[in-house]
N, C-alpha and C positions, 0 to 999 in steps of 0.2 A: 275703397269697403270691403272688407270679405265675409264674403258670402259659404255657408254649409248646407250645402244638400244630400239629404237623404231620404233614403225607402226603406220601406221595412214592410213586410210581409207577416199578417196575423192571422191565422185561422179563426177566425171570430166574422162577425156582420158587420157590417160598417158601421152600422146607428149604434149600434152597443162602442164601437175603439172610438166613434165621432165622440159620445159622450166621457167616456174614460180620459180620452187625452182631455178632456174640459173638465175632470174632474177635481177639485181643491184634494180630498185628500188621495187620490191618485197619485197627483202633482207630490204631494208632500210622501208619499210611500217612495216614490220613485227618485225622489231625488239624495238618494244614504250618502253620509259622510258630511253632510254641511250645513246640517243642525237647523234644516229650513223650516219656514214658520208663516203660514198667512198670516199679518199682522193687521190688516186692515183692507176696510172695503169688503167683497166678499171674501170669507174665511170659511165656510166649510157649503159643500153640495155643488152644482155646476155653473158655471160662469156663460155670459150669454152676452147678448150683443148690447154694445155701452156700460158693461158691467166692467168694473176696477178691483184691482188686489193689489196691495204692497205682498212682497215676498220681504221673508228676511234670515238671512242664510252667511254662512262662513266661508269667503272663497282666499285662497292665499293666506290662509290666518286671518285674517279683517271681517269684521261683520258688516255686509254691505241691505242696503236696502235696493229693492226694486220696486218701481211705479209701473204698471200695465195695465190697458184697457184695450177693451176687445172695438174693432174698429171694424171688423167686418165677422157675417157671419149666416152660411147659407147651409143647416142643417140639415142633409148628412156632409156637406160635402166638403166645405172648408170652415174657417174662422183662424184670423189674426188677431195677432196681441202686438202692440207697439209701443215703449214704453213711452212714458210720461215724467218720468224721474228715475235718474238712478246712476251705475257709476259710467256708464256708456255715454257718449254722446248723443248717438242714436242707435234704437233695436226695433228691428221689425221681426217676428218669428209668421209665418205661413205655413197652418199647418193645414194638409189639401188630403182628400181619403177619398178611392175608388173600389170599387166593386174588381174581386181577383179572382179569378179561378179558384184560390186555394183559400177564399176569404178578401180579405184587403188589404189595400197596399196604401199603407201612412206613409206621405211625404214628408218632409220638413224642408223648410227652404227659412234660413236663418240669416240674416243680412244685420251688421254693427257698425258702430265706427269708436273707436276710442276716442275719449279725450287727450288734447295736448299733441295736436297736430300732427308733425313730423316723429316727434318720439311715440307720439300712440300708434304709428303706422308701425315702427321699430318693433315696440308690443307685443302691438297685432300678429307681425310677422316670427317672432322667434317665441310666443309662450300664447297669448289669447287665443286663437284660431281653433291650435292642437286640444287644449285644456277645453274649450265651447263643445268641439267635434266630439271631446268624448264624454264627455257631462251628456250631450244629447244621445249621442250610441248608448248609454246607460240607463238614461232614462225609457226609449224606446225599447230596451231590453226586459226593463222590468213590464212596462205596458204591454207590451208582447205574453212576457208569463202570465199575468194577472190574466187579462180577456183569454187567452188558450186554455186558462186552469181552471175560470170561470172564480176565481177569486176574489173579485171586482166589484162583483156583482149587486153587496148591500152598501158597496160607495158610489155608487152610479145610481141608483133609483130613485126615481121622481114621478111624481104625479104625473098619469098620463101615458107611461112608459111600461114595457115588461119588455124584458128580455128570459130568451133559452138557456138555459146555461150552455156554454158554448164544448164541446166534444172534447174529453182528454182524448191528448193525442199520445 
């Protein structure tokens, strides 16, 4: 079972980065090139505990759907989404947020299993692990850019929260 672990330092408050990472709009903006869209479940705003969303996107030239449910939620420290249907045999994505001297340390732990047993393991080794790593790195870079520029403020506003615009660096 492949596991991808990434760490990204973002110059913005932890609560802001946490909410940005669970914003449907920010997710869509950060997945360029895949024609991704939210097609059912929570399709706008912020996802939370027990929420589900189905994403439709084009990967490897094939339109695919992936449905996930938020199975753990501890704002602003951690949330987890787990695949309930889609192309993987299984998928668990942990999003972890810690305060850092420069703002927030955002960590991803993405664990997946491809279908088709031994053949799937070969595909993971040859192709899918590096593809998913690049996909997550690109997504995190966009979230970092949004957070540090303040460009995402509107996409994560919801009742009861207010965020200062992060300073430009």
